[in-house]
C-alpha positions as CSV (number, residue, x, y, z in Angstrom):
1,X,2.3,-18.1,-3.0
2,X,-0.4,-15.1,-4.1
3,X,1.5,-12.6,-6.3
4,X,0.3,-8.7,-5.6
5,X,-1.2,-6.2,-7.5
6,X,1.0,-4.5,-10.2
7,X,3.3,-1.8,-8.5
8,X,2.1,0.7,-11.8
9,X,-2.0,0.5,-10.0
10,X,-2.9,3.8,-8.4
11,X,-3.3,2.6,-4.8
12,X,-0.3,2.2,-4.5
13,X,0.4,5.8,-4.6
14,X,-2.6,6.7,-3.7
15,X,-1.7,5.0,-0.3
16,X,1.9,6.8,0.0
17,X,0.2,10.5,-1.0
18,X,-2.8,9.9,1.6
19,X,-5.8,10.1,-1.0
20,X,-7.8,7.5,0.6
21,X,-7.5,6.9,4.3
22,X,-6.7,3.4,5.2
23,X,-6.6,1.8,8.7
24,X,-3.9,-0.6,8.2
25,X,-3.7,-3.2,10.9
26,X,0.0,-4.6,10.1
27,X,2.5,-2.6,12.9
28,X,5.3,-2.3,10.5
29,X,3.4,-0.9,6.8
30,X,2.2,1.4,9.4
31,X,5.2,2.4,10.0
32,X,6.7,2.1,6.3
33,X,4.0,4.5,5.0
34,X,4.1,6.5,7.9
35,X,8.3,7.2,6.8
36,X,7.5,7.1,3.5
37,X,4.3,10.1,3.7
38,X,7.2,12.3,5.6
39,X,10.2,12.2,3.8
40,X,8.1,12.2,0.0
41,X,6.4,16.0,1.8
42,X,10.1,16.6,2.6
43,X,11.5,15.7,-0.8
44,X,13.8,13.5,0.6
45,X,12.1,10.4,-1.5
46,X,10.1,10.2,-4.5
47,X,6.5,9.0,-4.8
48,X,8.4,6.4,-7.1
49,X,11.1,4.8,-4.8
50,X,8.7,5.3,-1.6
51,X,6.0,2.8,-3.8
52,X,8.6,0.3,-4.6
53,X,9.5,0.2,-1.0
54,X,6.0,-0.4,0.0
55,X,5.5,-2.3,-2.5
56,X,8.7,-5.1,-2.0
57,X,7.5,-4.3,2.3
58,X,4.0,-6.1,1.3
59,X,5.1,-8.7,-1.2
60,X,8.1,-9.8,0.7
61,X,5.9,-10.2,3.9
62,X,2.1,-10.8,2.5
63,X,1.7,-13.6,5.0
64,X,2.8,-11.4,7.4
65,X,-0.1,-11.3,11.0
66,X,-2.2,-8.9,8.9
67,X,-0.5,-7.4,5.9
68,X,-2.9,-9.9,3.2
69,X,-6.2,-8.2,5.3
70,X,-4.3,-4.5,4.4
71,X,-3.0,-5.5,1.1
72,X,-6.9,-6.3,0.5
73,X,-8.6,-3.5,2.2
74,X,-6.2,-1.2,0.1
75,X,-6.8,-2.1,-3.1
76,X,-10.3,-2.8,-2.9
77,X,-11.0,0.9,-1.0
78,X,-9.7,2.0,-4.9
79,X,-12.2,-0.1,-6.2
80,X,-15.6,0.4,-4.7
81,X,-16.8,3.2,-7.2
82,X,-15.7,1.0,-9.7
83,X,-17.9,-2.0,-8.0
84,X,-15.5,-4.3,-8.6
85,X,-14.0,-6.8,-5.6
86,X,-10.0,-7.7,-5.7
87,X,-10.2,-11.8,-5.6
88,X,-6.5,-12.5,-3.7
């Protein structure tokens, strides 16, 4: 099983604060990210806790339909300006 990029990478935070709009294909990940963004804005969930929740979801279901592609897209999006590609 592949390991996810570290939860300390800025792309996790970017995903949750909406710095980079990414069209996610895994429905559960879409719902969780949307819900986490709402809770962060309301102040009922910290960014750190939201990252933990999304990371745990991605780790548990990284081989689910669409999840692997979504993870690639999240991390390649953040690396485009650096001219790097994430090898998963």
